[in-house]
C-alpha positions as CSV (number, residue, x, y, z in Angstrom):
1,M,9.2,-46.3,25.4
2,F,11.7,-48.1,27.6
3,C,14.7,-47.0,29.7
4,S,17.9,-48.5,28.4
5,S,19.1,-49.1,32.0
6,L,16.2,-51.5,32.5
7,F,18.1,-54.0,30.4
8,S,21.5,-53.5,31.9
9,W,23.4,-56.3,33.6
10,R,22.4,-54.9,37.0
11,T,18.7,-54.3,36.6
12,N,17.6,-57.1,34.3
13,L,16.3,-59.1,37.3
14,I,13.0,-60.5,36.0
15,F,11.6,-63.4,38.1
16,I,8.0,-63.5,36.9
17,P,7.1,-63.4,33.2
18,F,5.5,-60.1,32.4
19,L,4.6,-57.9,29.5
20,I,6.7,-54.7,29.6
21,I,5.1,-51.4,30.3
22,G,6.6,-48.3,28.7
23,L,8.0,-45.5,30.9
24,S,8.0,-41.7,30.2
25,A,11.3,-39.8,30.0
26,S,10.7,-38.4,33.5
27,S,10.2,-41.9,34.8
28,C,13.4,-43.0,33.3
29,R,15.2,-40.2,35.0
30,E,13.5,-41.1,38.3
31,L,14.6,-44.7,37.9
32,A,18.2,-43.7,37.3
33,E,18.0,-41.7,40.5
34,C,16.7,-44.8,42.4
35,E,19.5,-46.9,41.0
36,A,22.1,-44.3,42.0
37,G,20.7,-44.4,45.6
38,L,21.8,-48.0,46.0
39,S,25.2,-48.7,47.4
40,D,27.7,-51.2,45.9
41,L,26.9,-53.6,48.7
42,D,23.2,-53.3,47.9
43,W,24.0,-54.2,44.3
44,N,26.2,-57.1,45.4
45,Y,23.3,-58.6,47.3
46,V,21.0,-58.1,44.3
47,E,23.4,-59.8,41.9
48,R,23.9,-62.7,44.3
49,V,20.2,-63.2,44.5
50,N,19.9,-63.0,40.7
51,K,22.5,-65.8,40.2
52,L,20.7,-68.0,42.7
53,I,17.4,-67.4,40.9
54,S,19.1,-68.4,37.6
55,T,19.9,-71.8,39.2
56,E,16.4,-72.1,40.8
57,D,18.0,-72.2,44.3
58,Y,15.1,-70.2,45.7
59,L,15.7,-71.1,49.4
60,E,19.2,-69.7,49.3
61,A,18.0,-66.7,47.3
62,I,15.4,-65.9,49.9
63,K,18.1,-66.1,52.6
64,I,20.4,-63.7,50.8
65,N,17.6,-61.4,49.9
66,N,16.6,-61.2,53.6
67,E,20.2,-60.3,54.3
68,A,20.0,-57.5,51.8
69,L,16.9,-56.2,53.5
70,T,18.5,-56.4,56.9
71,H,21.4,-54.3,55.5
72,N,19.1,-51.8,53.8
73,P,15.3,-52.0,54.4
74,E,14.8,-49.4,51.7
75,N,16.3,-51.5,48.9
76,Y,13.4,-51.4,46.6
77,I,14.7,-54.2,44.4
78,A,15.1,-56.5,47.3
79,I,11.6,-55.6,48.5
80,S,10.1,-56.5,45.1
81,N,12.3,-59.6,45.0
82,R,10.8,-60.8,48.3
83,G,7.4,-60.9,46.7
84,A,8.7,-62.5,43.5
85,L,10.6,-65.1,45.4
86,Q,7.6,-66.1,47.4
87,F,5.7,-66.7,44.2
88,Q,8.6,-68.7,42.7
89,K,8.8,-70.8,45.8
90,K,5.1,-71.6,46.2
91,G,3.6,-70.9,42.8
92,H,-0.2,-71.0,42.9
93,N,-0.2,-72.8,46.3
94,V,-0.4,-69.6,48.3
95,S,-2.9,-68.5,50.8
96,K,-4.9,-65.3,50.5
97,E,-2.6,-63.8,53.2
98,E,0.5,-64.8,51.3
99,L,-0.9,-63.4,48.1
100,V,-1.7,-60.0,49.7
101,S,1.8,-60.1,51.2
102,M,3.3,-60.4,47.8
103,L,1.2,-57.5,46.5
104,D,2.2,-55.5,49.5
105,D,5.9,-56.0,48.7
106,F,5.5,-54.9,45.1
107,E,3.5,-51.8,46.3
108,A,6.1,-51.0,49.0
109,S,8.8,-51.2,46.3
110,L,6.9,-48.8,44.1
111,K,6.4,-46.5,47.0
112,I,10.2,-46.1,47.2
113,C,10.8,-46.0,43.4
114,P,7.5,-45.5,41.5
115,S,9.2,-46.1,38.2
116,Y,10.6,-49.5,39.0
117,L,9.0,-51.3,36.1
118,I,9.7,-54.8,37.3
119,A,7.7,-54.4,40.5
120,N,4.9,-52.8,38.6
121,S,4.8,-55.6,36.0
122,N,5.0,-58.4,38.6
123,M,2.1,-56.8,40.5
124,I,0.0,-56.9,37.3
125,T,1.1,-60.4,36.3
126,I,0.3,-61.9,39.7
127,S,-3.1,-60.1,39.6
128,S,-3.7,-61.7,36.3
129,E,-2.3,-65.1,37.3
130,F,-4.7,-65.4,40.2
131,G,-7.7,-63.9,38.3
132,L,-7.7,-60.8,40.4
133,S,-8.9,-58.4,37.8
134,D,-12.1,-57.9,39.8
135,Q,-11.4,-59.8,43.1
136,V,-8.3,-57.8,44.0
137,I,-10.3,-54.6,43.8
138,V,-13.0,-55.9,46.2
139,Y,-10.6,-57.6,48.5
140,S,-8.0,-54.8,48.8
141,M,-10.8,-52.4,49.5
142,K,-11.8,-54.4,52.6
143,R,-8.3,-54.8,54.0
144,D,-7.4,-52.1,56.5
145,S,-3.7,-52.1,55.8
146,L,-4.2,-51.6,52.1
147,E,-7.1,-49.2,52.3
148,K,-5.0,-46.0,52.4
149,L,-2.8,-47.4,49.5
150,T,-5.7,-48.7,47.4
151,P,-6.0,-45.8,45.0
152,Y,-2.2,-45.9,44.3
153,F,-2.2,-49.6,43.8
154,L,-5.3,-49.6,41.6
155,T,-4.0,-46.7,39.5
156,K,-0.9,-48.7,38.7
157,L,-3.1,-51.7,37.9
158,L,-5.3,-49.4,35.7
159,I,-2.2,-48.1,33.7
160,G,-0.9,-51.7,33.3
161,Y,-4.2,-52.9,32.0
162,F,-4.4,-50.0,29.6
163,D,-0.9,-50.5,28.3
164,R,-1.6,-54.2,27.8
165,G,-4.9,-53.5,25.9
166,L,-7.1,-55.0,28.6
167,Y,-9.5,-52.2,28.3
168,E,-12.6,-53.8,30.0
169,Y,-10.4,-54.5,33.1
170,A,-9.0,-50.9,32.9
171,V,-12.5,-49.4,32.9
172,R,-13.6,-51.4,36.0
173,T,-10.4,-50.6,37.8
174,G,-10.4,-46.9,36.9
175,E,-14.0,-46.5,38.0
176,T,-13.2,-48.1,41.3
177,V,-10.2,-45.7,41.8
178,L,-12.4,-42.7,41.2
179,Q,-15.1,-43.9,43.6
180,V,-12.4,-44.0,46.4
181,E,-10.4,-41.0,45.2
182,P,-12.5,-38.7,42.9
183,Q,-9.7,-36.2,42.5
184,N,-7.2,-38.8,41.2
185,I,-6.3,-37.0,37.9
186,E,-4.0,-39.8,36.6
187,A,-6.7,-42.4,37.0
188,A,-9.3,-40.1,35.4
189,N,-7.1,-39.4,32.4
190,Y,-6.4,-43.0,31.8
191,L,-10.0,-44.0,32.2
192,G,-10.9,-41.3,29.6
193,L,-8.3,-42.7,27.2
194,T,-9.6,-46.2,27.8
195,H,-13.1,-45.1,26.9
196,I,-11.8,-43.8,23.6
197,Q,-10.1,-47.2,22.9
198,L,-13.5,-48.8,23.5
199,K,-15.2,-46.2,21.3
200,Q,-17.2,-45.0,24.2
201,Y,-16.7,-41.5,23.1
202,N,-19.6,-39.9,25.0
203,R,-18.2,-41.3,28.3
204,A,-14.7,-40.1,27.5
205,E,-16.1,-36.6,26.6
206,K,-18.1,-36.4,29.9
207,L,-15.0,-37.4,31.9
208,F,-12.6,-35.0,30.3
209,N,-15.1,-32.1,30.4
210,Q,-15.5,-32.7,34.2
211,I,-11.8,-32.6,34.7
212,I,-11.5,-29.3,32.8
213,R,-14.5,-27.8,34.6
214,D,-12.8,-28.7,37.9
215,G,-9.7,-26.9,36.9
216,R,-7.6,-30.0,37.1
217,A,-6.7,-30.5,33.4
218,N,-3.1,-31.3,32.6
219,S,-1.2,-32.1,29.4
220,L,-2.5,-35.7,29.3
221,T,-6.1,-34.4,29.7
222,Y,-5.9,-32.1,26.7
223,R,-4.1,-34.8,24.7
224,G,-7.0,-37.2,25.5
225,V,-9.5,-34.6,24.3
226,A,-7.5,-34.0,21.2
227,V,-7.4,-37.8,20.4
228,L,-11.2,-37.8,20.9
229,N,-11.6,-34.9,18.5
230,E,-9.5,-36.8,15.9
231,K,-11.7,-39.9,16.3
232,R,-14.7,-37.7,15.6
233,G,-13.1,-36.0,12.6
234,D,-12.9,-32.6,14.3
235,L,-9.4,-31.7,13.3
236,D,-9.6,-28.0,14.2
237,N,-10.5,-28.7,17.8
238,A,-7.9,-31.5,17.8
239,K,-5.2,-29.0,16.9
240,Q,-6.4,-26.6,19.5
241,N,-6.3,-29.3,22.2
242,Y,-2.9,-30.6,21.2
243,R,-1.6,-27.0,21.5
244,L,-3.1,-26.8,25.0
245,S,-1.4,-30.1,25.9
246,I,1.9,-28.7,24.7
247,K,1.2,-25.4,26.6
248,N,0.8,-27.4,29.8
249,D,3.9,-29.5,29.2
250,S,6.4,-28.3,26.6
251,T,8.0,-31.7,26.4
252,E,4.7,-33.5,25.5
253,L,6.3,-35.3,22.5
254,E,3.2,-37.3,21.5
255,S,1.1,-34.1,21.2
256,Y,3.8,-32.4,19.0
257,L,3.9,-35.4,16.7
258,S,0.1,-35.8,16.5
259,L,-0.3,-32.1,15.8
260,A,2.4,-32.2,13.1
261,R,0.7,-35.2,11.5
262,I,-2.6,-33.3,11.3
263,Y,-0.8,-30.4,9.5
264,E,0.7,-32.9,7.1
265,F,-2.8,-34.3,6.4
266,Q,-4.1,-30.8,5.8
267,D,-1.1,-29.9,3.5
268,S,-0.1,-27.1,6.0
269,L,3.5,-27.9,5.3
270,E,4.9,-24.7,6.9
271,S,3.1,-25.5,10.1
272,A,4.2,-29.1,10.0
273,C,7.8,-27.9,9.6
274,H,7.4,-25.5,12.5
275,T,5.8,-28.2,14.8
276,Y,8.5,-30.8,14.0
277,R,11.2,-28.2,14.8
278,L,9.5,-27.4,18.1
279,A,9.4,-31.1,18.9
280,S,13.0,-31.5,18.2
281,A,14.0,-28.4,20.2
282,S,11.8,-29.1,23.2
283,C,12.1,-32.9,23.4
284,E,15.7,-33.4,22.4
285,E,16.8,-34.3,25.9
286,L,14.0,-36.8,26.4
287,F,15.0,-40.5,26.3
288,E,11.8,-41.3,24.4
289,Y,12.8,-38.8,21.7
290,S,15.6,-41.1,20.6
291,Y,13.0,-43.4,19.1
292,S,11.3,-40.6,17.1
293,R,14.4,-38.7,16.2
294,P,15.0,-40.3,12.7
295,D,11.5,-39.7,11.6
296,V,11.4,-36.2,13.0
297,E,14.6,-35.3,11.3
298,E,13.4,-36.7,8.0
299,K,10.2,-34.7,8.3
300,I,12.1,-31.5,9.0
301,G,14.3,-32.1,6.0
302,K,11.3,-32.8,3.9
303,F,8.8,-30.1,4.9
304,C,11.2,-27.3,5.9
305,S,12.9,-27.4,2.5
306,L,9.6,-26.6,0.8
307,K,9.1,-23.3,2.6
């Protein structure tokens, strides 16, 4: 799903071509809070830089962007822009140090506003442009100033690779994160989901079982187990795990919808009706629900009238 504000006249500041990564409803709310934290003067600087970018006046854009950072060093858009502008100015003619500096800027931006999709996407795009799918992992692990941030950086990279369907890269990245930070639940969950996409079901099962044994399972863990159950045709356990996912997070929309679809498949129309109603009641305030609302309302009208 996407946040509508990402495409507003203020935030559509895309300097490096990228493939968009979806955001959860909570991330959309977080992004809105980040935007609200910038002053009118902050936005004025950002808009001036954007206009200069559109005319390819990168030197002047760099100058104005530096002024923006002097005014507010915490302007996460300007921090990300600094890395993007460096890439636009020099392209592939950058040194290793300059490349790391760009990645540092994107990561620093994400540290302030983790849901700033543009910085996240630029980070992944540059990693791909420079063939860093493996190299960035090794290099960043050796660099002292990145070492403490490496799990965070690599987790973002992992999610980006997963969302882009680059599952082999996602596996290597996820395994590296867990070597450094074994308790990283986000990385573990996405690695498990990646294994499922690659039909490595035994690996996914082993990983999810370990998370559950350690007492660290969350809604995404149980959703992953449920997806694995479905892939194996075990619909009873799939239903149970989708319920556990919802129990851990009552706004886990994907689990509601997947559970309801199983009930449909099994002709349990009363249960399907009940589940769709729960999805509507629990997720109505979520931005992502707007995309599913027409289908959910149609299902409620269809199945609930048969009761």
